[in-house]
N, CA, C and O atoms as a GROMACS GRO file, in nm:
protein
  416
    1UNK      N    1  -0.392  -1.108   0.134
    1UNK     CA    2  -0.285  -1.012   0.118
    1UNK      C    3  -0.179  -1.070   0.025
    1UNK      O    4  -0.161  -1.191   0.017
    2UNK      N    5  -0.110  -0.982  -0.044
    2UNK     CA    6  -0.009  -1.026  -0.139
    2UNK      C    7   0.124  -1.053  -0.069
    2UNK      O    8   0.135  -1.043   0.053
    3UNK      N    9   0.223  -1.087  -0.148
    3UNK     CA   10   0.356  -1.112  -0.093
    3UNK      C   11   0.433  -0.984  -0.071
    3UNK      O   12   0.530  -0.984   0.004
    4UNK      N   13   0.393  -0.876  -0.134
    4UNK     CA   14   0.461  -0.749  -0.118
    4UNK      C   15   0.590  -0.738  -0.197
    4UNK      O   16   0.657  -0.635  -0.194
    5UNK      N   17   0.627  -0.845  -0.268
    5UNK     CA   18   0.745  -0.843  -0.355
    5UNK      C   19   0.871  -0.795  -0.284
    5UNK      O   20   0.947  -0.716  -0.340
    6UNK      N   21   0.895  -0.840  -0.163
    6UNK     CA   22   1.017  -0.807  -0.090
    6UNK      C   23   1.020  -0.668  -0.030
    6UNK      O   24   1.127  -0.620   0.008
    7UNK      N   25   0.906  -0.604  -0.020
    7UNK     CA   26   0.902  -0.470   0.036
    7UNK      C   27   0.892  -0.472   0.188
    7UNK      O   28   0.823  -0.556   0.246
    8UNK      N   29   0.961  -0.380   0.251
    8UNK     CA   30   0.949  -0.357   0.394
    8UNK      C   31   0.899  -0.215   0.412
    8UNK      O   32   0.943  -0.123   0.342
    9UNK      N   33   0.808  -0.196   0.506
    9UNK     CA   34   0.751  -0.065   0.531
    9UNK      C   35   0.784  -0.022   0.674
    9UNK      O   36   0.759  -0.096   0.769
   10UNK      N   37   0.840   0.096   0.686
   10UNK     CA   38   0.866   0.155   0.816
   10UNK      C   39   0.753   0.255   0.840
   10UNK      O   40   0.739   0.353   0.766
   11UNK      N   41   0.674   0.230   0.942
   11UNK     CA   42   0.559   0.314   0.973
   11UNK      C   43   0.592   0.398   1.095
   11UNK      O   44   0.616   0.344   1.203
   12UNK      N   45   0.595   0.528   1.078
   12UNK     CA   46   0.628   0.621   1.186
   12UNK      C   47   0.499   0.689   1.229
   12UNK      O   48   0.430   0.752   1.148
   13UNK      N   49   0.466   0.676   1.357
   13UNK     CA   50   0.339   0.727   1.409
   13UNK      C   51   0.365   0.857   1.486
   13UNK      O   52   0.452   0.863   1.573
   14UNK      N   53   0.287   0.958   1.452
   14UNK     CA   54   0.292   1.086   1.524
   14UNK      C   55   0.153   1.114   1.581
   14UNK      O   56   0.055   1.117   1.508
   15UNK      N   57   0.147   1.133   1.712
   15UNK     CA   58   0.019   1.167   1.776
   15UNK      C   59   0.002   1.318   1.773
   15UNK      O   60   0.094   1.394   1.802
   16UNK      N   61  -0.119   1.360   1.738
   16UNK     CA   62  -0.152   1.503   1.735
   16UNK      C   63  -0.223   1.547   1.861
   16UNK      O   64  -0.214   1.663   1.900
   17UNK      N   65  -0.293   1.456   1.924
   17UNK     CA   66  -0.377   1.491   2.039
   17UNK      C   67  -0.297   1.482   2.168
   17UNK      O   68  -0.195   1.413   2.174
   18UNK      N   69  -0.343   1.551   2.272
   18UNK     CA   70  -0.281   1.536   2.403
   18UNK      C   71  -0.297   1.391   2.451
   18UNK      O   72  -0.390   1.321   2.411
   19UNK      N   73  -0.206   1.349   2.537
   19UNK     CA   74  -0.204   1.210   2.584
   19UNK      C   75  -0.338   1.166   2.641
   19UNK      O   76  -0.382   1.054   2.615
   20UNK      N   77  -0.404   1.251   2.716
   20UNK     CA   78  -0.530   1.210   2.777
   20UNK      C   79  -0.640   1.184   2.674
   20UNK      O   80  -0.736   1.113   2.702
   21UNK      N   81  -0.625   1.241   2.555
   21UNK     CA   82  -0.722   1.218   2.448
   21UNK      C   83  -0.691   1.087   2.376
   21UNK      O   84  -0.780   1.002   2.362
   22UNK      N   85  -0.566   1.069   2.329
   22UNK     CA   86  -0.538   0.948   2.250
   22UNK      C   87  -0.534   0.823   2.335
   22UNK      O   88  -0.555   0.714   2.283
   23UNK      N   89  -0.508   0.834   2.465
   23UNK     CA   90  -0.504   0.715   2.551
   23UNK      C   91  -0.638   0.641   2.557
   23UNK      O   92  -0.641   0.520   2.580
   24UNK      N   93  -0.747   0.712   2.535
   24UNK     CA   94  -0.877   0.643   2.537
   24UNK      C   95  -0.891   0.545   2.421
   24UNK      O   96  -0.975   0.455   2.426
   25UNK      N   97  -0.810   0.560   2.316
   25UNK     CA   98  -0.813   0.470   2.201
   25UNK      C   99  -0.704   0.364   2.207
   25UNK      O  100  -0.696   0.278   2.118
   26UNK      N  101  -0.619   0.367   2.310
   26UNK     CA  102  -0.505   0.275   2.317
   26UNK      C  103  -0.545   0.128   2.322
   26UNK      O  104  -0.483   0.049   2.252
   27UNK      N  105  -0.645   0.086   2.400
   27UNK     CA  106  -0.682  -0.057   2.397
   27UNK      C  107  -0.720  -0.106   2.257
   27UNK      O  108  -0.681  -0.216   2.218
   28UNK      N  109  -0.794  -0.026   2.182
   28UNK     CA  110  -0.830  -0.064   2.045
   28UNK      C  111  -0.708  -0.064   1.954
   28UNK      O  112  -0.698  -0.149   1.865
   29UNK      N  113  -0.616   0.029   1.975
   29UNK     CA  114  -0.493   0.034   1.897
   29UNK      C  115  -0.408  -0.091   1.923
   29UNK      O  116  -0.352  -0.148   1.829
   30UNK      N  117  -0.400  -0.134   2.047
   30UNK     CA  118  -0.324  -0.255   2.081
   30UNK      C  119  -0.388  -0.378   2.017
   30UNK      O  120  -0.316  -0.465   1.967
   31UNK      N  121  -0.520  -0.387   2.017
   31UNK     CA  122  -0.588  -0.498   1.949
   31UNK      C  123  -0.558  -0.496   1.799
   31UNK      O  124  -0.539  -0.602   1.739
   32UNK      N  125  -0.554  -0.379   1.741
   32UNK     CA  126  -0.518  -0.362   1.599
   32UNK      C  127  -0.377  -0.415   1.574
   32UNK      O  128  -0.355  -0.490   1.479
   33UNK      N  129  -0.282  -0.375   1.660
   33UNK     CA  130  -0.144  -0.424   1.646
   33UNK      C  131  -0.139  -0.576   1.657
   33UNK      O  132  -0.074  -0.642   1.576
   34UNK      N  133  -0.207  -0.630   1.757
   34UNK     CA  134  -0.208  -0.776   1.777
   34UNK      C  135  -0.262  -0.849   1.655
   34UNK      O  136  -0.210  -0.953   1.617
   35UNK      N  137  -0.367  -0.794   1.594
   35UNK     CA  138  -0.428  -0.857   1.476
   35UNK      C  139  -0.328  -0.867   1.360
   35UNK      O  140  -0.318  -0.971   1.295
   36UNK      N  141  -0.254  -0.759   1.335
   36UNK     CA  142  -0.161  -0.762   1.223
   36UNK      C  143  -0.029  -0.831   1.256
   36UNK      O  144   0.040  -0.879   1.166
   37UNK      N  145   0.007  -0.837   1.384
   37UNK     CA  146   0.121  -0.922   1.424
   37UNK      C  147   0.084  -1.069   1.401
   37UNK      O  148   0.164  -1.144   1.347
   38UNK      N  149  -0.036  -1.109   1.442
   38UNK     CA  150  -0.081  -1.248   1.425
   38UNK      C  151  -0.090  -1.287   1.278
   38UNK      O  152  -0.066  -1.402   1.242
   39UNK      N  153  -0.123  -1.190   1.192
   39UNK     CA  154  -0.132  -1.216   1.049
   39UNK      C  155   0.005  -1.220   0.982
   39UNK      O  156   0.016  -1.255   0.864
   40UNK      N  157   0.110  -1.185   1.057
   40UNK     CA  158   0.246  -1.186   1.003
   40UNK      C  159   0.283  -1.063   0.923
   40UNK      O  160   0.388  -1.061   0.858
   41UNK      N  161   0.200  -0.961   0.927
   41UNK     CA  162   0.229  -0.837   0.854
   41UNK      C  163   0.321  -0.747   0.936
   41UNK      O  164   0.420  -0.696   0.883
   42UNK      N  165   0.290  -0.728   1.064
   42UNK     CA  166   0.375  -0.647   1.150
   42UNK      C  167   0.483  -0.735   1.211
   42UNK      O  168   0.452  -0.834   1.277
   43UNK      N  169   0.607  -0.701   1.188
   43UNK     CA  170   0.720  -0.778   1.240
   43UNK      C  171   0.771  -0.720   1.371
   43UNK      O  172   0.824  -0.793   1.455
   44UNK      N  173   0.755  -0.591   1.389
   44UNK     CA  174   0.804  -0.523   1.508
   44UNK      C  175   0.716  -0.401   1.530
   44UNK      O  176   0.678  -0.333   1.435
   45UNK      N  177   0.683  -0.374   1.654
   45UNK     CA  178   0.614  -0.249   1.686
   45UNK      C  179   0.658  -0.206   1.825
   45UNK      O  180   0.685  -0.289   1.911
   46UNK      N  181   0.664  -0.077   1.845
   46UNK     CA  182   0.704  -0.028   1.976
   46UNK      C  183   0.692   0.123   1.987
   46UNK      O  184   0.674   0.194   1.888
   47UNK      N  185   0.705   0.169   2.109
   47UNK     CA  186   0.702   0.313   2.135
   47UNK      C  187   0.834   0.375   2.091
   47UNK      O  188   0.941   0.316   2.104
   48UNK      N  189   0.824   0.494   2.039
   48UNK     CA  190   0.942   0.568   2.000
   48UNK      C  191   0.996   0.647   2.118
   48UNK      O  192   0.920   0.696   2.202
   49UNK      N  193   1.126   0.659   2.125
   49UNK     CA  194   1.187   0.744   2.227
   49UNK      C  195   1.231   0.878   2.167
   49UNK      O  196   1.291   0.960   2.236
   50UNK      N  197   1.201   0.899   2.039
   50UNK     CA  198   1.235   1.024   1.972
   50UNK      C  199   1.124   1.126   1.994
   50UNK      O  200   1.006   1.092   1.982
   51UNK      N  201   1.160   1.248   2.026
   51UNK     CA  202   1.058   1.353   2.045
   51UNK      C  203   0.971   1.369   1.921
   51UNK      O  204   1.022   1.369   1.808
   52UNK      N  205   0.843   1.384   1.942
   52UNK     CA  206   0.750   1.407   1.832
   52UNK      C  207   0.698   1.281   1.764
   52UNK      O  208   0.612   1.288   1.676
   53UNK      N  209   0.750   1.167   1.804
   53UNK     CA  210   0.707   1.041   1.745
   53UNK      C  211   0.650   0.952   1.855
   53UNK      O  212   0.710   0.938   1.961
   54UNK      N  213   0.536   0.892   1.827
   54UNK     CA  214   0.471   0.807   1.928
   54UNK      C  215   0.515   0.662   1.917
   54UNK      O  216   0.530   0.594   2.018
   55UNK      N  217   0.538   0.615   1.794
   55UNK     CA  218   0.573   0.475   1.777
   55UNK      C  219   0.623   0.446   1.638
   55UNK      O  220   0.616   0.529   1.548
   56UNK      N  221   0.674   0.323   1.623
   56UNK     CA  222   0.725   0.276   1.496
   56UNK      C  223   0.680   0.132   1.477
   56UNK      O  224   0.679   0.053   1.571
   57UNK      N  225   0.642   0.100   1.354
   57UNK     CA  226   0.604  -0.037   1.317
   57UNK      C  227   0.685  -0.075   1.194
   57UNK      O  228   0.701   0.005   1.102
   58UNK      N  229   0.737  -0.198   1.192
   58UNK     CA  230   0.800  -0.254   1.073
   58UNK      C  231   0.703  -0.357   1.017
   58UNK      O  232   0.662  -0.449   1.087
   59UNK      N  233   0.666  -0.340   0.890
   59UNK     CA  234   0.570  -0.430   0.825
   59UNK      C  235   0.632  -0.489   0.699
   59UNK      O  236   0.712  -0.425   0.631
   60UNK      N  237   0.593  -0.613   0.670
   60UNK     CA  238   0.644  -0.684   0.552
   60UNK      C  239   0.533  -0.768   0.491
   60UNK      O  240   0.432  -0.797   0.554
   61UNK      N  241   0.556  -0.807   0.365
   61UNK     CA  242   0.466  -0.903   0.301
   61UNK      C  243   0.342  -0.843   0.237
   61UNK      O  244   0.252  -0.916   0.198
   62UNK      N  245   0.337  -0.710   0.227
   62UNK     CA  246   0.223  -0.644   0.164
   62UNK      C  247   0.275  -0.532   0.073
   62UNK      O  248   0.387  -0.484   0.090
   63UNK      N  249   0.194  -0.493  -0.022
   63UNK     CA  250   0.231  -0.383  -0.111
   63UNK      C  251   0.213  -0.249  -0.040
   63UNK      O  252   0.158  -0.242   0.070
   64UNK      N  253   0.261  -0.144  -0.105
   64UNK     CA  254   0.243  -0.009  -0.048
   64UNK      C  255   0.095   0.026  -0.038
   64UNK      O  256   0.051   0.085   0.061
   65UNK      N  257   0.017  -0.010  -0.141
   65UNK     CA  258  -0.127   0.019  -0.136
   65UNK      C  259  -0.193  -0.055  -0.021
   65UNK      O  260  -0.279   0.001   0.048
   66UNK      N  261  -0.154  -0.181   0.001
   66UNK     CA  262  -0.213  -0.258   0.110
   66UNK      C  263  -0.176  -0.201   0.246
   66UNK      O  264  -0.262  -0.192   0.335
   67UNK      N  265  -0.051  -0.161   0.265
   67UNK     CA  266  -0.014  -0.106   0.395
   67UNK      C  267  -0.083   0.028   0.417
   67UNK      O  268  -0.115   0.062   0.531
   68UNK      N  269  -0.106   0.103   0.311
   68UNK     CA  270  -0.180   0.229   0.325
   68UNK      C  271  -0.322   0.204   0.375
   68UNK      O  272  -0.372   0.277   0.460
   69UNK      N  273  -0.387   0.100   0.324
   69UNK     CA  274  -0.522   0.065   0.370
   69UNK      C  275  -0.519   0.015   0.515
   69UNK      O  276  -0.607   0.046   0.594
   70UNK      N  277  -0.416  -0.063   0.549
   70UNK     CA  278  -0.403  -0.115   0.685
   70UNK      C  279  -0.387   0.001   0.784
   70UNK      O  280  -0.448   0.000   0.890
   71UNK      N  281  -0.306   0.099   0.749
   71UNK     CA  282  -0.285   0.216   0.834
   71UNK      C  283  -0.416   0.290   0.858
   71UNK      O  284  -0.443   0.336   0.969
   72UNK      N  285  -0.497   0.302   0.755
   72UNK     CA  286  -0.626   0.373   0.769
   72UNK      C  287  -0.720   0.301   0.864
   72UNK      O  288  -0.816   0.362   0.913
   73UNK      N  289  -0.696   0.175   0.892
   73UNK     CA  290  -0.779   0.095   0.982
   73UNK      C  291  -0.739   0.111   1.129
   73UNK      O  292  -0.811   0.063   1.217
   74UNK      N  293  -0.627   0.177   1.157
   74UNK     CA  294  -0.583   0.197   1.296
   74UNK      C  295  -0.685   0.284   1.369
   74UNK      O  296  -0.723   0.390   1.319
   75UNK      N  297  -0.731   0.240   1.488
   75UNK     CA  298  -0.826   0.321   1.564
   75UNK      C  299  -0.776   0.462   1.594
   75UNK      O  300  -0.856   0.555   1.602
   76UNK      N  301  -0.646   0.480   1.612
   76UNK     CA  302  -0.592   0.615   1.630
   76UNK      C  303  -0.618   0.702   1.508
   76UNK      O  304  -0.656   0.819   1.521
   77UNK      N  305  -0.598   0.646   1.389
   77UNK     CA  306  -0.620   0.722   1.266
   77UNK      C  307  -0.769   0.751   1.249
   77UNK      O  308  -0.807   0.863   1.215
   78UNK      N  309  -0.853   0.650   1.272
   78UNK     CA  310  -0.998   0.670   1.260
   78UNK      C  311  -1.049   0.778   1.353
   78UNK      O  312  -1.142   0.851   1.320
   79UNK      N  313  -0.986   0.788   1.472
   79UNK     CA  314  -1.027   0.890   1.570
   79UNK      C  315  -0.965   1.026   1.540
   79UNK      O  316  -1.001   1.126   1.602
   80UNK      N  317  -0.871   1.031   1.446
   80UNK     CA  318  -0.807   1.158   1.410
   80UNK      C  319  -0.705   1.208   1.510
   80UNK      O  320  -0.677   1.327   1.516
   81UNK      N  321  -0.647   1.116   1.589
   81UNK     CA  322  -0.551   1.159   1.692
   81UNK      C  323  -0.406   1.136   1.653
   81UNK      O  324  -0.315   1.172   1.727
   82UNK      N  325  -0.384   1.074   1.536
   82UNK     CA  326  -0.246   1.053   1.493
   82UNK      C  327  -0.238   1.050   1.342
   82UNK      O  328  -0.339   1.050   1.271
   83UNK      N  329  -0.114   1.048   1.295
   83UNK     CA  330  -0.084   1.039   1.153
   83UNK      C  331   0.032   0.943   1.136
   83UNK      O  332   0.121   0.936   1.221
   84UNK      N  333   0.031   0.870   1.028
   84UNK     CA  334   0.140   0.779   0.993
   84UNK      C  335   0.222   0.838   0.880
   84UNK      O  336   0.168   0.898   0.787
   85UNK      N  337   0.352   0.819   0.888
   85UNK     CA  338   0.439   0.839   0.773
   85UNK      C  339   0.482   0.699   0.730
   85UNK      O  340   0.530   0.621   0.812
   86UNK      N  341   0.466   0.668   0.603
   86UNK     CA  342   0.503   0.536   0.551
   86UNK      C  343   0.628   0.551   0.466
   86UNK      O  344   0.629   0.626   0.368
   87UNK      N  345   0.733   0.480   0.505
   87UNK     CA  346   0.855   0.476   0.426
   87UNK      C  347   0.869   0.333   0.376
   87UNK      O  348   0.887   0.241   0.456
   88UNK      N  349   0.861   0.314   0.245
   88UNK     CA  350   0.870   0.180   0.186
   88UNK      C  351   1.011   0.158   0.135
   88UNK      O  352   1.068   0.242   0.066
   89UNK      N  353   1.066   0.041   0.170
   89UNK     CA  354   1.204   0.008   0.136
   89UNK      C  355   1.204  -0.121   0.055
   89UNK      O  356   1.140  -0.220   0.092
   90UNK      N  357   1.276  -0.120  -0.056
   90UNK     CA  358   1.299  -0.241  -0.133
   90UNK      C  359   1.437  -0.291  -0.091
   90UNK      O  360   1.539  -0.233  -0.128
   91UNK      N  361   1.439  -0.398  -0.014
   91UNK     CA  362   1.565  -0.446   0.042
   91UNK      C  363   1.657  -0.497  -0.067
   91UNK      O  364   1.618  -0.574  -0.154
   92UNK      N  365   1.782  -0.451  -0.061
   92UNK     CA  366   1.883  -0.497  -0.155
   92UNK      C  367   1.977  -0.597  -0.088
   92UNK      O  368   2.042  -0.677  -0.155
   93UNK      N  369   1.984  -0.591   0.044
   93UNK     CA  370   2.060  -0.690   0.118
   93UNK      C  371   1.993  -0.709   0.252
   93UNK      O  372   1.925  -0.620   0.304
   94UNK      N  373   2.013  -0.826   0.308
   94UNK     CA  374   1.950  -0.862   0.434
   94UNK      C  375   2.053  -0.935   0.520
   94UNK      O  376   2.093  -1.046   0.488
   95UNK      N  377   2.094  -0.872   0.626
   95UNK     CA  378   2.196  -0.930   0.713
   95UNK      C  379   2.153  -1.065   0.769
   95UNK      O  380   2.236  -1.154   0.788
   96UNK      N  381   2.022  -1.081   0.795
   96UNK     CA  382   1.972  -1.208   0.847
   96UNK      C  383   1.996  -1.321   0.747
   96UNK      O  384   2.036  -1.430   0.786
   97UNK      N  385   1.971  -1.294   0.619
   97UNK     CA  386   1.991  -1.397   0.517
   97UNK      C  387   2.139  -1.430   0.503
   97UNK      O  388   2.175  -1.547   0.488
   98UNK      N  389   2.226  -1.330   0.508
   98UNK     CA  390   2.369  -1.352   0.496
   98UNK      C  391   2.422  -1.438   0.610
   98UNK      O  392   2.517  -1.514   0.591
   99UNK      N  393   2.362  -1.428   0.726
   99UNK     CA  394   2.407  -1.505   0.842
   99UNK      C  395   2.379  -1.654   0.827
   99UNK      O  396   2.438  -1.734   0.900
  100UNK      N  397   2.292  -1.693   0.734
  100UNK     CA  398   2.256  -1.834   0.718
  100UNK      C  399   2.338  -1.903   0.608
  100UNK      O  400   2.320  -2.022   0.585
  101UNK      N  401   2.424  -1.830   0.542
  101UNK     CA  402   2.504  -1.887   0.433
  101UNK      C  403   2.619  -1.968   0.494
  101UNK      O  404   2.693  -1.916   0.577
  102UNK      N  405   2.633  -2.096   0.454
  102UNK     CA  406   2.744  -2.177   0.509
  102UNK      C  407   2.878  -2.117   0.472
  102UNK      O  408   2.896  -2.061   0.364
  103UNK      N  409   2.974  -2.128   0.564
  103UNK     CA  410   3.105  -2.068   0.541
  103UNK      C  411   3.211  -2.170   0.501
  103UNK      O  412   3.328  -2.135   0.489
  104UNK      N  413   3.173  -2.296   0.481
  104UNK     CA  414   3.271  -2.401   0.447
  104UNK      C  415   3.319  -2.390   0.305
  104UNK      O  416   3.401  -2.470   0.261
   0.00000   0.00000   0.00000
């Protein structure tokens, strides 16, 4: 995988199927998340509390084309029970980096 040139991707997951249908794919989806967390691509993932959204993933270190391919590998997507919206952000400032600057 590439460096992604400083890109961050916000992945918004929407489930189309009823809960009893998509839940059968949840163990495989969790393994998918674990794989990309271990690879350092997914920085954060969790359930959404917003109506109509199932979850959100923050990904870094890959290009938009690479994250698009990674999304297609999600067992939920392969089963046709959800859809991802990918929002790619080119960071212009990072509060975490600013916090490490010495103040002396």
